[in-house]
N, C-alpha and C positions, 0 to 999 in steps of 0.2 A: 182134875176137878174143874168144873165149869165155874168161871168167875161170877156168873149170874147167881149161883147158889148163895154167895156171900150177901148179895143184896136181899135175897129172900129171908135168910137167917136174921139179918139186921132188922128187917121190917117185922118179922114174927116176934122177935124178942122185945122190940119196942112197943109193938101193938098189943101183944099179950093174947090176942085171939085171931082166928082166921079172918074174921070180918074186918077188924081194925088193920091187919096187915094188908088186906086187899085194898083198903082205902089209901094206905100209904103208897102202895105200889101202883094204884090205878088199874087194878084187875079185879075180877070176881073172886070171891072166897073159894069157890070150887077149884079155880086155877091155882090158888095158893096151896090148897090141900094136895092137889095132884103133884105139884112141884116138891112139896115136903116129902111125900111118899117116895118120889123118884130120887130125891137126895139121899134119904136114909137107906134106900135099897142099894143105890150105887156105891155109897161110902161104907155100907155094912155096919153102921152104928146108928143108935137112936139119938137124935138131937133134941127132941122135945117130948116131954110127958104130956099126954092129953088128959085133962080132967074136966069136971063140971065147971070150974071157974075159968078155964081157958087152957093156956099152954105154959109149961115151966121148962126151963133149960135143964138138960142133963149135963154131967161133967164134960162130955164130948161137945155138947151144944155150947157150954160156957167158953170152951177153948175156941170154937169156931166163931162165936159172937165177938170175942176179943179181936180176932183177926179181921172180922167184918167191920168192926168199929174203927180200927186203924185204917183199913182200906177206904172207908167212907170219908175219913178225915183227910186222907191223902188226895182223894178225888176233889174234895171241896177246896183244898189248898191249890191244886192244879187249876181248877176253874177260876179262882181268884187271880192267879198269876196270868192266865191267858187273857182274862178280862182286862187286867192291868196293862198287858202288852198292847192290846187293841186301843186302849184309852191313852196310854202314855208310852210311846216307843222310847227306848233307851239305847245309848251306845254312841260310839264315835262315827262321824261321817266326814270323810276326807274329800275336800273339793279342790280341784285344780282349775286355775283360770289365769288370764293375763293380769299384769299389774294395773293396766288401765281399766279393765272391767271390774276388778275388785275395788279399786279406789273410786272410780267414777260412777259405778252403778250398783254394785252388789253389796257393799258394806252395810247400809241400813237394812237391807233385806235379811242379812245374816243375823243382825241384832234382833229383828222381829221374830226370826225363826227360833232362836234359843229362848226368847221370852215366851213364845207360844208353847214350846216343847222343852221344858227345863232338863229333861232327861237326855236330850241329844247334845253331844259335844261336837262342835264343828272345828275341824282343822283346815284352814284355808291356806293353800299353797299357790303363790303367784309367780309368774315368769314372764319375761319379754319374748320368749321363744314360743310362738304359736304352734309351730310344727311339732314341738316337743310336748305339747299338752296331750297326754294320753291317759288311759285308765289303768295303766300297768300298776301304778301304786296308789290309785285314787278310786273312790266310790262314784264320784260325779265329776264331770268336767264341763265347764262353760267355755265354749270357744267359737270364734267365727270360722265358718266353713260353708262352702256350697256343696260339698260332697262328704257327708258323714259316713262313717264305715257302716256297711250293711249288718255287721254283727252287733251293732249298738242300737239301743232304743232310747227314745227321749222326746223332747219337745222342741219344735222350732218356735222360738219365742219372739222372733221379729227379724227385721232386716236392718242391718247397720248401714246408715247413710253417713256420708262425710260432706263437709262444706268448708269454705274458707272462713277463718275467724281472725280477728285482730282485737287488741285491747283498745279501750277508749283513749287511753293515754297515748299510745302509739299513733292512732289514727288522727289525733289532734295535731300531730306534727307532720304526718304524711298521709294525706287523703288517698283513698283507694279508688282505682278505676278498673273494673273487671275486664273492660275491653282492651286494656293495655297491660297484658301479662308478659313477663313477670314484673314490668315496671322497674322503678328504682328502689324497690323495697328490700328489706332484709327478710329472708324466708327461713323459717325453722323447718327442717326436713329430716326424714329418717335416713340413717346410714344404710350401707349395703346389706346389713343383716336383716333388714326389713323389706327385702325384695318381694316377699310374698304378699305385701299389702294390696288390698283391692284397688287402692288409688295409684298403684305403680304406673299405669299407663298415663294418668293425668300428669304425674310428675314429669315423665319423660317427654310428654307433648308440650307442656307449658313452662317448665322451669329449667330447661336445658341452658338457657342464656342468663339465668339469675346471677347477678353480680356478687351479692353478699349472702352467705348462708350460714346457718348454725346447724350442725348435724348431731344427732344423738340416736341411741339404740333403744329408746323407750317412748311409746306413745304418751305415757303419762308425763314423762320429762318434757316432751314437746308441748303438751298442754301447759305445764308449769312455766315454760319459757315464753310462750305466746301470752299467757295470762299476765306475766310480769312485764310485758311490753317490749320483749326482745325482738319481735318481728311478727310477720304474718305466718299462718300455718294452716294446712288442711287437717282438720281434726274430726274424729267421730262426733256426730251431733250430740250424743249422750254426754260427751265430755265438755264440748264447747258451750252447750246450753246451760250447764250447771253454774257457770261463773257470771256474777253480775257485772264483771269488768269487761267481758268479751262481747263483741258484736259479730253477728253472723253476716258475712259479706257476700254470700252467694246462696243460691238454692242448693239442695242436695246434688252432688256432682253426678251427672247423668252417666249411667252404665258402670259406675264404680262401687256398687253396693255389694254387701256380702251378708249371708244369713247368719243368725246367731242361734246356736243350738245348746241345749242342756242335755247331756248324754250320760248313759250308764250302761253297763253290761246287762244283758237280759237276766242272768242269774242274780246279780246284785239288786235288780229292780224288785225282786220278790221279797227282799228283806224289809221288814216294817220300817226301820229307821231311815233307810235309803229311799224307800217309796214315799214316806211322809215328807222328807226333806226335799225330794225332787219335785213333788206336786206343789208344795208350798212355794218354793222358789220360782217354779215355772209360772204359777199364777201371779206372783208379784212382778215377774219380769214382763209378762204379757200386758199387765196394767201400765207398764212404762213404754209400750210399743210406740206411742206418738213421740216420746222423747228420743227413743233409739233411732227412729226413722227420720226425725228431724223436721222442724217447721219449714214451710216455704219461706224464702227470703222476704223479709218485710212484715211477716205475720208474728 
């Protein structure tokens, strides 16, 4: 049975005449008559009795109309659900990133995302292991990399620049002279687990003879220590610039930048909730490009 027959039966029963059914269907009444004759011939039953007042359902027509009514209701419900999906995506979006990016940059954006789309549940997973940030167990990943995988799609949202920072309290006791590195300062530095950092060459070139260091395995921990006055440190500009207690002591370190990417698998990008979350966060991150890339020293 042609599904379109149900649509015609529904219109004929509700309209009561060929002309009214044609108006409901958006076709000429002769088309309606031709389809009615075709239906009854193909099904081998009479669906409507024709009389001077119009059309009346036969018992077979009544049965067909009941199914047509149910079918019409199901279609309307489906249309409402689809419209709702377009307007308000729902479901969990799992995002993986570093602890420094989550705490120093992404947290308010996630708050704005769930406020704008209450149906989306965000699960944020942070790590200090940049190399371990993959999409194996996540829908989205925000990570610093200059070589994103070819199988992934996403947005390059900026270039992370780093600079030397120190707290006002620390600098009040030990003035800083960039021409005299490492100087007599305490330096807060990453441990060996952070050998992948873009600033690795700078550390090797400038801090080999540093006398006093504090080492840790987290950029956000480095930020906390420098912010507390424990020493000087090279921090991503998005971290250092967020604290009113810190002073930027150098321009962005030349040649030590790394791109920041928001990435997803191609197949996941087609899912409404992932696409909406990705586009929302990418837009918010791009607006913070100046902060990510860092101000020029003194500005």
